[in-house]
C-alpha positions as CSV (number, residue, x, y, z in Angstrom):
1,M,39.0,-37.9,-8.8
2,E,40.6,-35.6,-6.3
3,R,40.5,-32.7,-8.8
4,I,36.8,-33.2,-9.4
5,R,36.1,-33.3,-5.6
6,T,38.1,-30.0,-5.2
7,S,36.3,-28.4,-8.0
8,L,32.9,-29.5,-6.6
9,I,33.6,-28.1,-3.1
10,A,34.9,-24.8,-4.8
11,V,31.6,-24.6,-6.7
12,L,29.6,-25.3,-3.7
13,F,31.4,-22.7,-1.6
14,A,30.9,-20.2,-4.4
15,L,27.1,-21.0,-4.5
16,A,26.9,-20.8,-0.7
17,G,28.4,-17.3,-0.8
18,W,26.2,-16.1,-3.8
19,L,22.8,-17.3,-2.5
20,P,22.5,-15.0,0.5
21,V,23.5,-12.1,-1.8
22,A,20.8,-13.1,-4.3
23,A,18.2,-13.5,-1.5
24,Q,19.0,-10.0,-0.2
25,Q,18.4,-8.5,-3.6
26,Q,15.0,-10.0,-4.1
27,H,13.3,-7.7,-1.5
28,V,10.1,-6.4,-2.9
29,A,10.1,-3.2,-0.8
30,D,12.8,-1.4,1.1
31,Q,12.5,-0.6,4.8
32,A,11.5,3.0,4.2
33,T,8.6,2.0,2.0
34,L,7.5,-0.6,4.6
35,D,7.7,2.0,7.4
36,H,5.6,4.5,5.3
37,A,3.0,1.9,4.7
38,I,2.8,1.0,8.4
39,A,2.6,4.7,9.3
40,D,-0.2,5.3,6.7
41,H,-2.1,2.4,8.1
42,V,-1.8,3.6,11.7
43,R,-2.9,7.1,10.6
44,Q,-5.9,5.7,8.8
45,R,-7.0,3.8,11.8
46,A,-6.7,6.9,13.9
47,D,-8.6,8.9,11.4
48,D,-11.3,6.2,11.3
49,R,-11.6,6.2,15.2
50,E,-11.8,10.0,15.2
51,A,-14.6,10.0,12.6
52,I,-16.5,7.6,14.9
53,R,-15.9,9.8,18.0
54,R,-17.1,12.9,16.1
55,V,-20.4,11.4,15.4
56,L,-20.9,10.2,19.0
57,E,-20.1,13.8,20.1
58,T,-22.9,15.4,18.1
59,E,-25.9,16.8,19.8
60,Q,-28.3,14.8,17.6
61,V,-26.6,11.6,18.3
62,R,-26.6,12.3,22.1
63,K,-30.4,13.1,22.0
64,L,-31.1,10.0,19.9
65,A,-29.0,7.6,22.2
66,E,-30.8,9.0,25.2
67,G,-34.1,8.5,23.6
68,V,-33.5,4.8,22.7
69,G,-31.8,4.1,26.0
70,L,-28.2,3.5,24.7
71,D,-25.1,4.1,26.9
72,L,-23.2,6.6,24.9
73,K,-20.3,6.8,27.3
74,R,-19.8,3.1,26.9
75,A,-19.9,3.4,23.1
76,E,-17.3,6.2,23.3
77,S,-14.9,4.1,25.4
78,A,-15.5,1.2,23.2
79,V,-14.1,2.8,20.1
80,A,-10.6,2.3,21.3
81,T,-11.1,-1.5,21.6
82,L,-12.5,-2.2,18.1
83,D,-10.4,-4.2,15.7
84,D,-9.3,-2.9,12.3
85,A,-12.2,-4.4,10.3
86,D,-14.8,-3.1,12.8
87,V,-13.2,0.4,12.8
88,S,-13.2,0.6,9.2
89,A,-16.8,-0.5,8.7
90,L,-18.0,1.8,11.5
91,A,-15.9,4.8,10.2
92,A,-17.5,4.6,6.7
93,Q,-21.1,4.8,8.4
94,A,-19.8,7.6,10.8
95,R,-18.4,9.6,7.7
96,S,-21.8,9.4,6.0
97,V,-23.6,10.7,9.2
98,N,-20.9,13.4,9.5
99,D,-21.3,14.4,5.9
100,A,-25.1,14.5,6.3
101,L,-24.9,16.7,9.4
102,A,-22.2,18.9,7.9
103,G,-24.2,19.4,4.7
104,G,-26.5,21.8,6.5
105,Q,-29.1,19.3,7.5
106,S,-30.5,20.8,10.8
107,N,-32.7,17.7,11.4
108,V,-31.5,14.2,11.1
109,T,-33.3,12.3,8.5
110,I,-34.8,8.9,8.9
111,S,-32.0,7.1,7.0
112,T,-29.4,9.1,8.9
113,T,-31.2,8.2,12.2
114,A,-31.1,4.5,11.2
115,I,-27.4,4.6,10.6
116,I,-26.8,6.3,13.9
117,I,-28.8,3.7,15.8
118,G,-27.1,0.9,13.8
119,L,-23.6,2.5,14.6
120,L,-24.3,2.8,18.3
121,V,-25.8,-0.8,18.5
122,L,-23.0,-2.2,16.6
123,I,-20.3,-0.7,18.8
124,L,-22.1,-1.9,21.8
125,L,-22.5,-5.4,20.4
126,I,-18.9,-5.6,19.4
127,V,-17.8,-4.7,22.9
128,A,-20.1,-7.1,24.5
129,I,-18.8,-10.0,22.6
C-alpha cells in the first residue's frame, strides 16, 4: 500500500510539473504578433480620425456647416472623444466624401452634401450623449 501511495504521489508531482509547461505551449500567438496587432489597431484608429478631420477642414464642409448652423469647431474637437465603433463608421463616410472631392468634383453633389451633413450631425449627437 505504501508503494502505491508513493507511486501516486510521484505521478501527481510529475503531472504538476508538466501542466504549466503544456499550458505555456498552447499560446495561439506570441507577444510580437500581439504587439503588431495592437499597433495596427492604434494606427487604423489614428488614420480614421485623420480622415474625419480632413473632411472637416475642407472649404466645402466649412461653408455647408455655416449654412446649416452647425458648430464645426465643436465637431472637430469631438473627433478625439469618439469610440472605435463611431470612429470607424464616420471614417467610412469621411473617406467617401474625401474621394468625391479628390476626384475632381468642384461642386459637392447632393449625395455628398447629405453625407457631410449626416457626418457633422452624427459627430455632434455622439458628443452630446
